[in-house]
C-alpha positions as CSV (number, residue, x, y, z in Angstrom):
1,M,-21.0,1.8,-4.6
2,A,-17.8,1.1,-6.3
3,Q,-15.5,-1.9,-6.5
4,V,-12.1,-1.5,-5.2
5,K,-9.2,-3.8,-6.1
6,V,-6.2,-3.6,-3.8
7,Y,-2.8,-5.1,-4.8
8,I,-0.3,-5.6,-2.1
9,T,3.5,-6.6,-2.8
10,L,6.6,-6.8,-0.9
11,K,8.9,-3.8,-1.3
12,P,11.4,-4.6,-4.2
13,S,14.5,-4.4,-2.0
14,L,13.2,-7.3,0.3
15,L,13.8,-11.0,-0.6
16,D,10.6,-12.8,-1.4
17,A,11.2,-16.1,0.1
18,Q,7.8,-17.5,-1.0
19,G,8.4,-16.4,-4.5
20,K,11.9,-18.2,-4.6
21,V,10.2,-21.3,-3.5
22,V,7.6,-21.1,-6.2
23,Q,10.3,-20.1,-8.7
24,G,12.3,-23.2,-7.8
25,A,9.3,-25.4,-8.1
26,L,8.5,-24.1,-11.6
27,H,12.0,-24.8,-12.6
28,Q,11.7,-28.4,-11.4
29,L,8.7,-28.7,-13.6
30,G,10.6,-27.7,-16.6
31,Y,9.8,-23.9,-16.8
32,E,13.4,-22.7,-16.8
33,G,12.4,-19.4,-18.4
34,V,10.8,-18.1,-15.3
35,E,13.5,-15.5,-14.0
36,Q,11.6,-14.1,-11.0
37,V,8.5,-14.8,-8.9
38,R,7.0,-12.3,-6.6
39,I,4.0,-13.3,-4.3
40,G,1.5,-10.7,-3.1
41,K,-2.0,-10.2,-1.9
42,Y,-5.1,-9.3,-3.8
43,I,-8.1,-7.9,-2.0
44,E,-11.5,-6.9,-3.5
45,M,-13.9,-4.6,-1.7
46,T,-17.3,-2.9,-2.4
47,V,-17.3,0.6,-0.8
48,A,-19.8,3.5,-0.6
49,D,-19.2,6.5,-2.9
50,G,-18.6,9.9,-1.4
51,P,-16.1,12.7,-1.2
52,Q,-13.9,10.8,1.2
53,R,-13.9,7.4,-0.6
54,D,-10.3,7.5,-1.8
55,A,-9.0,8.8,1.6
56,H,-10.8,6.0,3.4
57,I,-9.4,3.4,1.0
58,M,-5.9,4.7,1.6
59,E,-6.5,4.6,5.4
60,M,-7.7,1.1,5.3
61,C,-4.5,0.1,3.3
62,E,-2.2,1.8,5.5
63,K,-3.8,1.0,8.9
64,L,-4.8,-2.7,8.3
65,L,-4.3,-4.2,4.9
66,A,-0.7,-3.5,4.1
67,N,2.4,-3.5,6.4
68,L,4.0,-0.3,5.1
69,V,7.3,-1.4,6.6
70,I,7.8,-4.3,4.3
71,E,4.9,-3.9,1.6
72,D,3.9,-1.4,-1.0
73,Y,0.3,-1.2,-2.2
74,R,-1.8,0.2,-5.0
75,Y,-5.5,0.3,-5.7
76,E,-7.9,0.8,-8.5
77,V,-11.6,1.9,-8.3
78,I,-14.0,0.4,-10.8
79,E,-17.1,2.6,-11.0
């Protein structure tokens, strides 16, 4: 079994409205040095080892976990 960490973020060309709200709140709290905030999703899974493991992880990301129209994803496998 391997642990998989999946990171999903909005594509850079898209406005991150949630990130803008958080950035504004941080500025109101006095953290003026924050120049940009991007909000994303983080998912941890435990998956079975096997020759198709990476292909299955990519399929899960592309079919369910990420919306490829507006999001990018990357993952790392921890043995």
